[in-house]
Steps between C-alpha positions, in 0.01 A plus 500: 500500500643833393353828622571797284402841623492806287657775705491759221177656629638519849817668373290752304299583813814533710658729240185716486502529882866601499426770237205630701706509816784683326252752358339557841842551665599748228176694543535507880860621476402779262249649745580820686321396817671251718303179539501202731240226528432286808292185527235426764773359727695829480776352287656697213386362165607773253679834484649736249857624471403854611368368830822310557715802404299754706531298816868424432457138603831308521589262226305179537276628782179490301375155416160369409343391828683744733269600785341848506623543861861431398484770232342745745758416765777568250338839418512591870861383536598701190326813635234520226244463778531618856343378823582466868342153494583337167316172562182685608525719187541195279198339664303821440607506133390139464164583658455790259590277204249235612228765500609663173606823668805701395621645833660810347392547136733796451843492661772764503839343543786668686661592165187693401371240255121466512356158427137405427433146622205288392386148586293297262332176618545171314215252463683238712542729796842634417573849375710707262666811636611783273707804576548802278724800553275811499767747613493702176121495493486638856754771410289598199185506719668726754623730226150524353355575844764771558441656161125490554538686830723761331251541216217552749703768678586670170134485389386656828764777468394559140133517603583744782703718259208502258259600778741775612530626141124500461458688826765753396334542161160548666649761737656683206173495311315639801764766554482619137121504502 
């Protein structure tokens, strides 16, 4: 008895999966926001290069399956996060993650960088977290607010000057009459 199995279809499927995975990794690494995905057991399942670079993780630190708490603990040790009670803070972050809450959606870092953080739930109970640098956007908003205040002051001064001119013109007209 000879059993012959055609593995060509399996090889085609495996090749298609490799291509899709490579495409997904390329897309994720081209994104401006940083991205990390965690499964329902709080294990890292995916991340992009920008997330790895922004956090300055040491070579080989990130691996599929690393615990969320270990990454958070490293962030505290590195000084990216600060707390008098690191373990209580990590527990609080885990609790927020379990309830889909981003504890501080906008964070200003010591270097002045402003980060917008978002958490997106996954159907299995995990989540994807994204971070985007909004420093330049905030600077532009502040500049617009400052210019708006200056324009309002200038408009009020212009209106007052026009009222003064009208009053002077009225006084002149009455004097000449």
